[in-house]
C-alpha positions in Angstrom: 218.4 106.1 91.0 222.2 106.3 91.2 223.9 104.8 88.1 226.1 102.0 89.3 227.4 101.3 85.8 227.7 104.5 83.8 228.4 104.1 80.1 228.1 106.0 76.8 229.0 109.3 78.3 231.4 110.7 75.6 234.9 109.5 75.2 235.4 107.7 78.5 235.7 104.0 78.4 237.0 102.6 81.7 236.8 99.1 83.3 234.7 99.2 86.5 234.5 96.4 89.0 231.3 94.5 89.2 229.2 95.5 92.2 226.7 92.6 92.1 226.7 89.0 93.0 227.1 86.3 90.2 225.4 83.4 91.8 223.0 84.9 94.3 222.4 81.7 96.2 225.1 79.4 97.5 225.3 75.8 96.3 223.5 73.2 98.4 222.7 69.5 98.1 219.2 70.1 96.7 220.3 72.7 94.1 219.3 71.9 90.4 222.9 71.8 89.3 226.1 70.2 90.7 228.7 71.9 92.9 231.1 71.8 89.9 228.6 73.4 87.6 227.7 76.1 90.2 231.4 76.9 90.6 232.0 77.0 86.8 229.2 79.5 86.3 230.6 81.8 89.0 234.2 81.5 87.6 233.5 81.7 83.9 230.2 83.6 83.6 228.7 80.8 81.5 227.8 77.1 81.7 227.2 74.6 78.9 224.6 71.9 79.6 224.8 69.1 77.1 221.9 66.9 75.9 219.3 68.7 78.0 216.7 68.1 75.3 216.5 64.9 73.4 216.2 64.3 69.6 212.4 64.2 69.5 212.1 67.4 71.5 214.6 69.1 69.2 212.7 67.9 66.1 209.4 69.3 67.4 211.1 72.7 68.1 212.9 72.7 64.7 209.6 72.0 62.9 207.9 74.9 64.7 210.9 77.1 64.0 210.8 76.3 60.3 207.1 76.9 60.2 207.6 80.4 61.6 210.4 81.1 59.1 208.3 80.0 56.2 205.3 82.0 57.2 205.9 84.9 59.6 202.7 86.7 58.6 201.0 86.0 61.9 203.8 87.6 63.9 204.0 91.2 65.0 205.8 93.0 62.2 208.5 94.7 64.2 209.5 91.5 66.0 210.8 90.0 62.7 214.4 91.4 62.1 216.2 90.7 58.8 219.9 90.6 57.9 221.5 93.9 57.1 222.5 93.0 53.5 219.9 90.4 52.6 216.2 89.7 52.9 216.9 86.8 55.3 215.3 86.5 58.7 218.0 87.2 61.4 215.8 87.0 64.5 212.2 86.8 65.7 211.7 88.6 69.0 209.1 88.1 71.8 208.6 84.5 70.6 207.5 83.3 74.0 204.4 85.6 73.7 203.6 84.8 70.1 204.0 81.0 69.9 202.6 78.3 72.3 205.4 75.9 71.9 208.1 78.4 72.6 206.0 79.8 75.5 206.2 76.2 76.9 210.0 76.0 76.3 210.6 79.3 78.2 208.9 77.8 81.3 210.7 74.4 81.0 211.8 73.3 84.5 215.2 72.0 83.2 216.1 75.6 82.5 214.0 77.8 84.7 214.8 76.0 88.0 218.5 76.5 87.5 217.9 80.2 86.7 215.8 80.7 89.7 218.4 79.1 91.9 221.3 81.1 90.5 219.4 84.4 90.8 217.7 83.4 94.1 214.4 84.9 93.1 211.3 84.4 91.0 212.1 85.3 87.4 210.2 86.5 84.3 211.1 86.4 80.6 212.7 89.8 80.0 213.3 89.1 76.3 213.0 86.1 74.0 213.9 85.4 70.4 214.7 82.9 67.7 218.2 83.5 66.2 218.5 82.2 62.6 222.0 82.1 61.1 221.4 80.5 57.7 224.2 78.8 55.7 226.2 81.0 53.3 224.5 84.2 54.5 224.2 84.4 58.3 226.0 87.6 59.5 228.0 88.1 62.7 226.9 89.4 66.1 229.7 91.7 67.2 231.3 91.5 70.7 229.2 93.0 73.5 227.9 92.7 77.0 224.1 92.4 77.0 223.9 94.2 80.3 225.5 97.3 78.8 222.7 97.7 76.3 219.9 96.6 78.7 221.2 99.0 81.3 221.7 102.1 79.1 218.8 101.6 76.7 216.2 99.7 78.8 217.0 100.8 82.4 217.9 97.4 83.8 219.3 98.4 87.2 221.6 95.6 88.3 223.3 92.4 87.0 220.7 89.9 88.1 219.8 88.5 84.7 220.8 85.3 82.9 220.3 84.2 79.3 219.7 80.7 78.0 220.5 79.7 74.5 218.9 76.4 73.4 220.8 75.0 70.4 218.2 73.8 67.8 220.9 72.8 65.3 224.4 71.5 65.8 226.7 74.5 66.7 230.1 73.6 65.3 233.4 75.6 65.4 232.7 76.5 61.8 229.1 77.7 61.5 229.3 80.8 63.7 228.7 79.5 67.3 228.4 81.7 70.3 231.8 82.7 71.6 232.5 83.9 75.1 235.4 85.4 77.1 235.6 83.6 80.4 235.7 85.8 83.5 234.7 88.9 81.5 231.5 89.1 83.6 233.5 90.2 86.7 234.0 93.8 85.3 231.8 96.3 83.6 233.3 97.6 80.4 232.2 101.2 79.6 231.5 102.1 76.0 232.2 105.3 74.2 229.8 107.6 72.4 226.1 108.3 72.9 222.9 106.5 72.2 221.2 107.7 69.0 217.5 108.1 68.9 215.8 104.7 68.2 219.2 103.0 68.1 217.5 99.6 68.3 216.3 99.9 64.7 219.9 99.6 63.4 221.6 97.8 66.3 219.3 94.7 66.0 220.7 94.2 62.4 224.3 95.3 63.1 225.5 96.6 66.5 227.9 99.5 66.4 226.9 101.4 69.5 227.6 99.9 72.9 230.5 97.7 71.9 233.8 97.5 73.8 236.9 99.1 72.3 239.4 96.8 70.6 242.2 97.4 73.1 240.0 96.2 76.0 238.8 93.2 74.0 242.4 92.3 73.0 243.5 92.5 76.6 240.7 90.3 77.9 241.1 87.7 75.2 244.9 87.6 75.9 244.2 87.1 79.6 241.5 84.5 79.4 241.1 83.3 75.8 237.9 82.8 73.8 235.7 79.8 74.2 233.3 78.7 71.4 230.1 77.3 72.9 229.7 74.3 70.6 227.5 71.4 71.0 224.8 69.1 69.5 221.3 70.3 69.1 219.6 70.0 72.5 222.5 71.6 74.3 221.8 74.7 76.4 224.2 77.5 77.1 223.5 79.7 80.2 225.5 82.9 80.5 225.5 85.9 82.8 224.1 89.2 81.5 227.6 90.8 81.7 229.7 88.1 80.0 231.3 89.4 76.8 230.2 87.4 73.8 229.7 87.5 70.0 229.7 85.2 67.0 231.2 85.0 63.5 229.3 85.0 60.3 228.3 81.7 58.7 229.7 80.9 55.3 229.3 77.1 55.6 226.3 75.2 54.1 225.1 74.4 57.7 222.6 76.7 59.4 223.0 77.6 63.0 219.7 78.3 64.8 219.0 78.8 68.5 216.1 79.7 70.8 217.1 82.5 73.2 215.4 83.4 76.5 216.5 86.1 79.0 215.4 85.7 82.6 215.4 88.6 84.9 214.8 88.6 88.7 211.4 89.9 89.7 213.2 92.3 92.1 215.3 93.8 89.2 212.6 95.2 86.9 213.5 98.0 84.5 213.3 101.7 85.4 214.1 104.6 83.0 217.0 104.2 80.6 220.4 105.3 82.0 221.8 106.6 78.7 219.0 106.9 76.2 216.2 109.5 75.8 213.4 106.8 75.7 213.2 103.1 76.5 213.2 100.5 73.7 209.8 98.9 72.8 208.3 96.1 74.9 209.3 93.3 72.4 212.9 94.0 73.4 212.4 94.5 77.2 209.2 93.6 79.0 208.2 96.3 81.4 205.2 97.2 83.5 203.1 94.3 84.6 205.2 91.1 84.2 204.4 87.5 85.2 206.8 85.2 87.0 207.7 82.0 85.3 206.2 78.8 86.8 208.5 75.9 86.0 206.8 73.2 83.9 208.0 69.6 84.0 207.8 67.0 81.2 209.0 66.6 77.7 208.5 69.1 74.9 205.9 68.1 72.2 204.1 70.2 69.7 200.7 68.8 70.8 201.1 69.6 74.5 202.2 73.2 74.3 200.7 75.7 76.7 198.3 78.3 75.4 199.9 81.4 74.0 200.8 84.1 76.4 198.9 87.4 76.3 
């Protein structure tokens, strides 16, 4: 397959125009989002949906999240990633396949119907995780485009993938919220260097390979600014796979925790990595036989969760 988005090929780091659509379906009167929301996603590369989940739903999800944090012994060992300098849980991956409540959340129609509309295809969960950023010790996530990593290390062919971050605590300007550069999704930023063997083992804790150069980041931030995706718990942030984003460390007393689901079009399944010797493991990128998400309606409760996925 021809590489439409070459990266990590030595010292070259150019800016390439995007060759894929952003919203794959036009807005129409029966779309699951407004005309203004549809236009904002195309323009900015992200969309903030406030109060999508109510306080009782958030409480159920937070209780489940705390239970997993307190006792991760039932989880696959490699899916639990800790902070680089402390023995604090940073992320729990493949959560939709290890926990019934988060399996149910991944299929929730309030999110999945919007994703299916924007991608104009059936979708599956490409990656999922819980991101914990504890007070006083949560470390930063450096600037990056998810697509650059997924393309080079997983073999994701095209930009037909959207992430949903469900805020499970209040994300304030101070406790390390997601930050995005509007409009950065319209170009692909090549990265310098090469992919080390098993790069994911270190990049999940601190990403240093596959990050844009400072000159390009400065130029993009000067042109479009940086937007913090703040909001009350229950807010959902949708963002295109190629939107540049990152977050600061958290030295406040207030934790910042989110559930994170990546939805990929069924027509865009991974091939072989474009710039790595072998693909990352399945808990980072589902490959092979995948199952399309069937939207589920109704409120989230701990007692009505779907059975755990295989």
